[in-house]
C-alpha positions in Angstrom: 26.1 145.3 -30.6 24.6 148.7 -32.5 22.4 148.1 -35.5 23.6 151.1 -36.9 27.3 151.6 -37.9 28.7 155.2 -39.1 29.5 156.3 -42.3 31.5 158.5 -44.0 29.5 160.4 -46.9 30.0 163.6 -49.4 27.9 164.8 -52.2 28.6 165.2 -55.9 26.9 168.3 -57.2 24.7 168.9 -54.4 22.9 165.7 -56.2 24.4 162.5 -55.7 25.5 161.2 -52.3 28.7 158.8 -51.7 29.2 156.3 -49.1 33.1 156.4 -48.5 34.2 154.6 -45.2 32.2 152.8 -42.5 33.2 152.8 -38.8 31.5 151.0 -35.7 32.0 153.9 -33.7 31.1 157.5 -34.5 34.2 159.2 -33.3 36.4 157.2 -35.5 34.0 158.1 -38.4 34.0 161.7 -37.6 38.3 161.7 -37.5 38.3 160.0 -41.1 35.9 162.6 -42.3 38.1 165.6 -41.2 41.2 163.2 -42.8 39.3 163.1 -45.9 38.7 167.1 -45.7 42.5 167.8 -44.9 43.4 165.1 -47.8 41.0 166.8 -50.6 42.7 170.2 -49.5 46.2 169.3 -49.4 45.7 167.7 -52.9 44.1 170.9 -54.7 46.9 173.0 -52.6 49.5 171.1 -54.9 47.3 171.1 -57.7 47.8 174.6 -57.7 45.3 175.4 -60.2 46.1 179.2 -60.3 43.8 180.3 -57.2 44.9 179.4 -53.5 42.4 177.1 -52.3 40.3 177.9 -49.0 39.9 175.4 -46.1 36.5 176.9 -45.7 35.4 174.9 -48.9 36.7 172.1 -48.0 35.9 171.5 -44.2 33.0 169.5 -44.0 33.1 168.1 -47.5 32.8 165.0 -45.7 30.2 164.0 -43.2 28.9 161.8 -40.7 25.7 159.9 -40.3 24.4 156.4 -38.8 23.9 153.8 -41.6 22.3 150.4 -41.6 23.9 147.4 -41.0 22.1 145.7 -43.3 23.4 148.3 -46.1 26.8 148.0 -45.2 26.8 144.3 -45.9 25.2 144.6 -49.1 28.0 147.3 -50.5 31.1 145.8 -48.1 32.6 144.5 -51.0 32.8 147.8 -53.5 34.1 149.5 -50.4 36.4 146.6 -49.7 37.6 147.6 -53.2 38.0 151.3 -51.8 34.8 152.2 -54.3 32.9 154.6 -52.8 29.2 153.7 -53.0 26.2 155.5 -54.4 23.5 155.8 -52.1 
């Protein structure tokens, strides 16, 4: 078993970084990140605040990085409750 896990992250205002989900495998994490990008894009399309959003603005919004298992253990309670954890 590897020491690292794979986290799905996003940034707010290019300053604050958050961990949204954690996976054992990189491929699973990549798929989850892509699904999150699609969900946010679809939500923006439905809200329709005038302009049609461009997919390029949402693609890659969520990204994958290795994360230490020890950090995951510390953050697990918040993740289990559906909260993103500030890194």
